[in-house]
N, C-alpha and C positions, 0 to 999 in steps of 0.2 A: 919834353914839354916844359914850357916856361913856368916860373914860380907863380905867375899871375894868370888869370883867365881873361882874355880880351872880352870886351862886351859883345853880346850876341848880336849879330847883324839882323836887321829887320827882316830880310828875306828868309833867314833861318827861323825866325819867330813865326812868320806866316806859314812856312812849311810845317813847323811843329804843330801849329794850331790845326792845319789841314789834316795832319796825321791823327791828331787827337779826335777831331770830328769823325774821321773814318773809323777809328777805334770805337767811338761811341755808337755809331750806327751799327757796327758789327756786334757789339755787346747787346744792343737793343734787339737785333736779329736773334741772337742767342737766347735772350730771355723770352721773347715772344714765341719762338719755336719750342722752347722747353715748356713754357706755360700751356701752350695749345697743342702739345704733342699728339694727344689722342685725336683731336679734331683733324689735324693735318694728316694723320695716318690714313684716314678714310678719304681724304681729298687728293693727296698727291700720288703720282705714279712711282715715287721713290720714297725711301725712308726719311722721315723728318730728322733723323739722327744726323743726316748730312747738314741740315740747316743749323742744328744745335752745335755740332762740332765745328763747322765752318765759322759760325759767328763767334764762338768762344776762342778758337785759335787765332783768327784775325783780330779780334778785339784785344786779346792779351798781347799779341805781337805789336799791335799799334800802340798800346800803352807803354811797352818797353821802348819802342822807337821814339815815342814822344819824349819820355824822360831822358833818353840818350841825346836827342837833339837839343832839348831844353838846357841840359846841364853841360853840353859841350864834350860829351864822351868821345874818345878817339875812334871807337868802333862804330859809332852811329852813322856816319856817312856811307860806309860800305854796306852795312846791313840795311840801311834805308834804300839804297839803290837796288840791292838784291830783292828786297821785299816789294818794291814798286813794280819790278819786272814780273815777279812771281804772282803778285796780286792781279796784274793786268791779264796775265795768262789764265789765271783762275777765273777771272771775270768772263773772258771770252769763251772758255770751255764750258762754263756754267750756262752762258747765254746760248751757245750753239747746241749743247746736248740735253739740257734739262728744262728749258723753257718750252712751253707748248707752242709758242709762236715761232720758234726757231730763231734765226738770226735777226729777224725783224726788218722793217722797211727803212729804218733810220740807221742802219748799220754803218754807213759811211760817215755820218755825222759823229756817231759814238766813237768810231775808230779815230777820227781826226782829234776829238777831244782827248782820247787816251794818249795819243802821240804827243799832243801839246803838254799834257800833265807829266808824262815821262821826261820830255825835254826840259820842262821847268825844274823837275826834281834834280836832274843831272846838272843843269845850268847853275842852280842855286848852290849845290854842294861843291861845284868846281870853281866857284868864284874865289879870288884870293882872300877876301875878308872872311869867308866861311872856312876856308882851309886853315887860315890863321886861328880862327876860333876853335877849331877842332884839333889844333896842334900839328897840322901837316906842314905848315910853313913856320919856321922858327925865326923870331925877330932878332 
């Protein structure tokens, strides 16, 4: 890794902010499920612990990834790619098996958006300026 850190590419900044927003939404999910646990226990066909733990795990994962992307850590691109794939799988399994409406009528639109998001994550992290920022390309 070079002695200096190249400036963060704008695309990596946008990706990091998107990861931070996703982390924030998941932490909000965690807090709301934790706060309303008793109410949700009587309402949901599954344990609200799923919502609490899912929100906490994805919220903390997102915070770690945000700081890794923001600070140009060498491990951040690989873990971000893995987390993006796992998060999308988690999203679809949740949507298929745990929502009362099932897959829904707009599944194709949501699938296309998911594919675009995954493609953008991979595209951003594979660009030369991003690879240089994370130390994958030595100048």
